N, C-alpha and C positions, 0 to 999 in steps of 0.2 A: 511198648512194655505193658504187663499186665499188673495187677496188685502183690502178686508172688515174687516177680522179678524185681519190683520196687523194694519191697521189704528185705529183699536177700541182699540187696544193693547199699543198704543203709546200716551205718556201725550201730551196735548193740548198746553204744553209751550214750545215745540221744535220750535226753529226760523225757521229752515228747516228740510227735511226729503227726502233721495231717497232710493227707495229698488229696488233689482235685483232679478229675478227668475234664480236660479243658472243652471238649465236645459237648459234653452235659452243661457246663455255663454258658457256652456260646449264645445260645437261644435268648439269653437273658440277660447279658451284658456283653458290650462291644470290647473291641480289643484294647483300646485306651482305659476304658473301665477296669477290665481284670488287671492290666499291668498296675493299675494304682492298688486295686483289692490285695494283690500279691506283693504288693512292694517290689516290683521289678522296675530295671532302668526303661525309660520311655523308648530308646531305640530299639529294645529287643523285638523282633518277630517272633510270635508265639507259634505261627502256623508249623514250623518244624516239629512241635513239640506236643505229647499226648496229655502229660499231666504234669502240674506243679507240685513241689513238695515245700512245705514250710516246715522246719524244726526248730528245735532248741539251738541247735548250732549251725543255722544259715538255711537256704532256701537253694532248691535243685529243679532242675527241669528235666524231664524224660522225655528222651528222643523217640520220635515215632518208628525209627527203623529199629528200635529195640538194642540200641548200643548203650554203654554205661549211662549213669546219671552225670549230670552236669552241675558243679557246682557253681551259684552265681557269687562273685566277689569282685569288688571294685570295680562294677560295671562291666565285668567279663565273665565269660564261660570258662570254666576249668574243669578237667576230669576230674570226676569222684573218685577218690582212693579207695582201693580194695581192702576189705575188712574180713577178718579170719572169722569173728563172730557177729553176725548181723542180726537186726531186729526181729526178723524171722525165726530165727533160732531163741531168742529171749521170750519172744511171745506165741510160740508156735501152740502151745495148748490152751490159751485163751482165745487165738484167732479160730480154733476149731469149733468155738461155740458160736460162732457167727453164722448168718444165712451164706448160703452158697452162691447167691449171687454175685457176679463181679462188682465191687462197688464202684461207685461215682466220686464217693467221698470216704476215706478211711482214716481214722485217727486213732492212735494208742499213745501211753505214756503213763506215768505216775508222779505223784507228789511225795516228798519224800517221807511223811507220816502216814500216806494211805496207800491202801492197795492198787497196783494197776488197774487202768481202766480202758476199753477199745469201744470205737463207733465206726457203725458202717452204715452208710448211706447211699440209696438207689432214688436217683433223679427220674421223676416220670410225669409231663403233663403241667410241670413248673412246681412240683412239689417233691420235696425230698423225705422221704420215709425212711426214718433214723430207726436203728437198733443199738441200743448203749447196754454195755455190760459191766453193771454196778456190784459194789460188795453188799448192797443192802438197798432195799425200797426206800426212794427220796420222800423227805417230809412234805414235798410239794408246798411249804412257804414261799410266799410271794409268787408262785407261778403265774398267776394272773397276770403279772407283768409281761410275761413272754409275749405275749399277743403285740406286744410294741415293736418286736423285731420279727414278727410272722412265724413264730414258732407256738406249738400245739402240743401238750403232754396228752398221750392217749393210753395211758395206762401201762401195765406191765404184769409180769408173773416169777415166780422163784423158778430157779433151776438150780436144784443142788445147793450149793452155799451161797451163790450168786443170784443176783437179781436182773431180769432182762426187761429193759425201760424202754419204752415205744414213743417216737416223738415223730411228730410232721411239722416239715418247715415249707412255709410258703414263700419259694424262692424269690419272684419279684418283689416282696415287701423286705425280706431280710436281706436282700444286695441294697434298695432303696434306704435304708434305716443305715446299712454301712455307710453309703454315699454319704447321707445327709452329715453323719459324723466326721468326714473326710477319712474314713476307716481307721479311726483312732482308737475303738474300741475292738478291734478284731481280737485281741486276746482275750477278751470277755468269754466268747464262744470256748475257748480251749478251757478257762479255768473251771466253767460250769460243769464241765464234762470230768476233767480232773477233780473236780470237787463231789464226782459221784453224783451229781444232777441238785446239790444243795446250793441255794443264792445266799452267799454272804453280803455282808453289808455294802462292800464295794461293788459286787454284781448288783446288788437292789439299785445302787445310787445311777450305775450304768443304765440299767434297763429305764429307769426315772428318767434320764436324761433321754434317752431315746425315745420314750412317749412324747416328750415335750417336743422335741423337733419333728417328729413324725404329725402332732396336732398342728405346729405353727407352720409348716410346708402346707399341710389340708387347707388350714385357715387362708394362706396367702395365695395357694393355687385357687380355691372359692372366691379370693376377692378379685381376683384378675378376671375371673369369667363373669362376676358381677359387674366390673367395670366394663366390659364389651356389651353385657346387656344393657347397661345404662344407656350407651354410646348408640346402641340400635333401636332403643326405644324413642330417642328424639326423632329417628328417621322414619319410623313406620309405627304402627299399632299393636302393641304386643299383648292383645286383650285374652282372657281366659278362654276356654272353649266351652260353651255351655251345651250339653246333651240332655234336652228334654225327653221325655218318655216317647218311645217309638210308636209311629212310623214318623215324628216330626224329626226333622235334619238339623244337625249341629249348627250353632251359630258362635261367631265371635261374641263375648259380653264379659265385661270387667276389667278395663284398661288403666285402672287408677290403684286398687287396692294392693295388687303386686307390685307396683312400683314403689308403694310404701314400704312394705317389707325389703325391697331392695336398696331403698337410702338407707333405712335403719343401718342395714349391713355395711353399706360403705361409709356410713359415719364411724363404725370403728377403726377406720385406718386414716393415716394421714400421709399416705404415701404420694407421693406428687405426682403421679402418674393418673392418680383416682381423682384429683381436685377438679378436673374440668368435667369429666362424667358424672361426678357428684353434683355440681353445680346446673349441670345440663338437666338432670334428673330432678333436683329440686325446682327447677324453673317449671319444668314440666308439670309437675304435681300443684304448685301454685297456680298455674294456668288452668288447672280442672278444679280449682275450688270454686263453690257457689257460696259466694257471701264468706262466711268464716268456716265453713265445714265441707264435707266432700259426699258425692254418690260413688256407687259401686264402678259405674260406667258414666264416661263424659256425658254432660247436659242431661243426665237422668235425676231420677228423685235423689234428695239428699238422706242421707240416713244417719243415725247413732251409731249403728254396728260399723259402718264402712268407715265413717269419721275417728272412731277411736282407734282402729287399725292402723289409720295414715297417720294418726297424731303420735304414735309411738315414734316416728321418723322425724314429725315437724312439732315436736312439745312447743305449744302457744298457749298462754294464759286465754286470751279472749276466746280462742277455738274451745278450750276446755269449758270454759263457762258459758260458751253457746251450746253447749250439749245439755242444758238446763231446761231446754224446751220439749225435751223428751223425758223428763222427770214426771213420775206420776206424783209429785210431792210427798212420797214417802221413801225417796232415795232408791227406788228402783226405776230403770230407764227401757222405755219401748225402742224396739228398730226404729221404727218410722212413725211418722204422724198419720192419721187416716181420717176420713170423712164419707158420707153416704153420698154426696156428690161432688162432681171433679171442681179441685181448688188447687190454687198453686201449694207446692211443696208439700202436697198431702197424696196418700194412695187412696182412692176410691176402694171402700170396702166391698167383699163381696160375701158370698157362702163359701167360695174356694178359698179365699185368703184371710177369713175371719180369725183365726188360729195365730196369726202373725199380729193381730194388735192388742197385745199384751207386753209385759215386761220381760226383757231376756236376760237371763242369769247371767250369761256370757259377756253382754254388752254392758250389764252393770258393775261388773267385777272390773272390765277395762276403764270404765271411768272412773269407779273409785282408785283404781291406781294412779291414773293419770291427775287427779285431784290433790293426791299425797304427793306426788312427784313436783306438782306446780305450788304447793303448798297451801292450798285452798281449804276452806272448813270441809270436814267430811259429812257427808250427806246421807249415804249408806250405810245402816247400823251393822256390827259385826254381827249381830244376830240374824240379818236377813242371810248372810252367806252361813251360817251355823244352820239354821232352818231348811236351808236349800243344798245341804253338803251331799245329801245321800243322793237325790236325784239331779245332780248338777248337769247342767249340758246347755247347749245352743240352739235356737232355732234354726241357724244356718251352718253351724260348724260339724261338720262330717267326720271329725276325728276326735275321741275322748282326750287326748293329749294335749289338745289345741284348747280345751275347756279348762284342763289342770292348769295349763300355762296361764290363761287368765284368772284362774283363783288364787293360783301363788302369786301372781304380780298385785293382785287385790290385799293380799294377806301380808306382803313382804315387810312394808315398813310398821305393820300395826303391832305395836309391844304388847297389844292386850290379846293377840291372836294366837298365842304360844300353842295350846291344846289342838286348835284346828290347823295349824302348820303340823303339829307333829300328824296327825289323823292323815292329811292329805300327802305327807312325804312317806307315811308307812306302806299308802295303799298304790303311790307310783312304783316306789320301790319294790314292792311285792309282785308288780306287773314285769320285773326287769327278767329277761329270759336268760336262758342257760349260755348263750352267745352274746350278752350283755347287750343286746337291743330290745325296743319295746314293741307292741302292737304284732299285730297278726295280718294286718295289711297296711300299705304304703307306709312300710316298717322304716325307712329312712327318716320322714317328716314326722312320726312318731316319735323316733329316737330323738330328733332334734328339738321337739317340744317339750319332750320329757327331760332334757338336759336343761333347757331353759327353767322349767318348772322346779327341777331340784336344787338349780343354783340359786333361785329366788327363795328358796325354802331354807337356804343355808348349808346344804348338802353339798360340800365341796371338798371332799376327799378322794381317795383312789376310784371309789365307784363311780365318780363321775368321770373321771379320765379314762376308764375302760369303755362306758358308753360313747365317749367320745371317739376312741380309736376304733371302735365298732362302726361308728356313723363313718368314718375315714374309709374303711372297706368298701362302703357304698356307694362312693365317689366314683363317676367316669371319669378315670384321669386322662383320657385324652382331649377331654375338653372343661374339666373342672367343676362339673355340674352334677347335680343328684337326681335321682329319677323321677318323672312325672307323677302327679299325684293329684289326690282329689280332696282339696281342705273343706270346700264349701257344698251344701246342697240347699233346695228349697222344695218345700212340698205344696201340693193343692189338692183341698180335700175335694173329693169327686162324688157330688150328692147323689142318690138312687142308685147307688152300687156296693151297699154294704154287703159284708158276708159274715155275719156275726158268727162266731165260733170257727172260724177258719183262720188258722194261723198265716202267718207271712210266709210266702214262698222265697226260701233264700237258695241260690244256686250256686254261690261262689262268686258270680260275674258280676261286678259292682255295677257295670254299666245296662247291662240287660235285666236285672232285678229293680225296675224301677215302677213297678206296681205294688205299692205295700199295702199290707192290712194290720192295721193297729187297733187291737182290742174291738175287731170288729168294724173298723171304719178305713174305707178306700182313701188312700192318699197316692198320687201321682207325684214322683219325685224327679226333681232335675239336677244333675250333677254339675259343678263347675270345674272345670278339669284346668290345673296348672300346664297346660301343654308347652307354654315354653320355658317350662322349669325354673321360673325365675321365683316363688316362693320356696320351692324345696330348695334351691342353692342359698337364698338368703337365709333362711332360718338354718340351715346348717352351717354357714359361715359364722351366723351369731352363736351358736351351740359351741363351736368349736373355739370362738373367742373367749368361753367363759374360763375365768382361772379357778383352779383348784390345787391342791396341795397334795400328791399322789402318796407321800410319806404318812398321811394319815390313813390308816388301815380301817375302814367303814364298811368292807364287804359284807360282814356278819348282817347288815340290815336288810339285804335283799332275801332272806327266809325267815323273816321275822312274821308274817301273815300269809294267808292264802290269797292267791290273786283274786281280785273282784271280776264277776263276768262280764262287766263293760268291755274288759281289756282281752277277754276272749272271742272277741266277734270276729266271725270270718271274713267278712267284708262290710263295706260301707252299709249296705241295705240291712243287713243285720242290726248294726249299731244304730242306724236311725230308727228302725222299726222298733226296736227294743228298748233304747235309752234316750237317744237324742230327742225324739218327739213326743212319746207319751206323756211328760210333764205339761205339756203345752194344749194338751186335749182332753183335759178333765172336764173342764166347763164344756166344751164343744160335744162331749159325750153323754152328758146328762141334761141337756135341753137343745132344742133347736135351735137355728140362728134366727135372729130377728133384724130385718132389714130396716 
């Protein structure tokens, strides 16, 4: 049967009707799922049928052989009765306004107090391209929530006295959202179109429920992946991959810090299946401890930066107090200790690494946060954070949102930091893109840290939920993990190779642009790649775990100010050269290093 035959076989008395071509749905839903979607008896074999029809008076199946529609009743199929007046007769003029393509889904009907409406959908490559004929242009109130069910509004145009509205439906997400709800909200799709595209209070509540179900599913799926990674970490070394400047070869380096992020993610769950992996991971991290603190890689130099990251998952008062050995006595913390000769627990200072030997803003922020969490006396003054706000960065953080999260954590419990919180919140939100993600590179990691920073700053309305839904779309659903990323970097000054006045070369490839020229001084950069996707997955789980209230509409915040240039950097090299590294090179640029 084609659409004309089906409409000609249905009674004109129906309040509404929507049919689906089963062959267009099959690639995205198996038979059992389709029977559940369309509320059909479990014993029904759908193979002989071309379409399923849902209507205000029951469900019909259209046979492939073109014979009459069959009405589904009491678990059986009954021949549909012939009607002198059909839906085709009733809606013929309205149907003539639709695209000429044979639809994979067609809906029509009306509410008593509203004009009739018709919907035409063609499914291709997992997307349903939908055309709806409304009586007027919809207000688009709450349209941002349509993302929860995989629907996107793509505008429209006037056609005579009507309005043609265009939508795109991402079918896998739409079907998945329905499955999570047990298909209990299927009628909401009909109501949305019968309302001529207006989202009323009931539909808003349904979309919010769908968003909560999706984020919960995403978090739980990510946690399962985190549990598998934790078990694997007990059996083998899951180090990050260091990519030094070519022609040097890659090598594994950084086996502890990623596990700190992973343990913090697993700490969010009390599921019995995760108890053992979490305990094993905790044992692994405690085994890598050197005294009260940690190195980046097992049995290497203990640093403040690596320790504060791991202490996020293993909060320990003694460990936090031990960080004071890195304090400059002004509440500013250096990443590591150093000396001009080889000594235990100290890095040997050279001309190449001299810029590492100074307080690090990001490390200081995380120490401040941990001291507040432990109830320890605060030694980092708020004025330090205010003075460094515009130039905030980390000596080893390759992502601006990683630094923003560190600063937000430092401000979170400070009652005197209201204005600084507002400024940071405003800058982060201004960096939110139209698709609700953050960052121009490592977008999943950027979005995760942006979510964590916003939550720490008290931004827990609908805007946060939209970012969570966008983050969820970036997950590799086959394994429950997020994409590989580069959270960290390090640079070495290359003496005798200055090129004053030559800007840094940025070619869009973060791994090949490893010779940076910062204000005329050459630096060779190494990237630390999250090749096992441990940090990416752990931080995404943490971001999806942040509670919010989607009924609080705070989306107008996103257009309050212009996006800061730090968030526009095209890759890691550009960010490091223009924003992350320069604040630490001022002294290095004005005088020669003295051994």
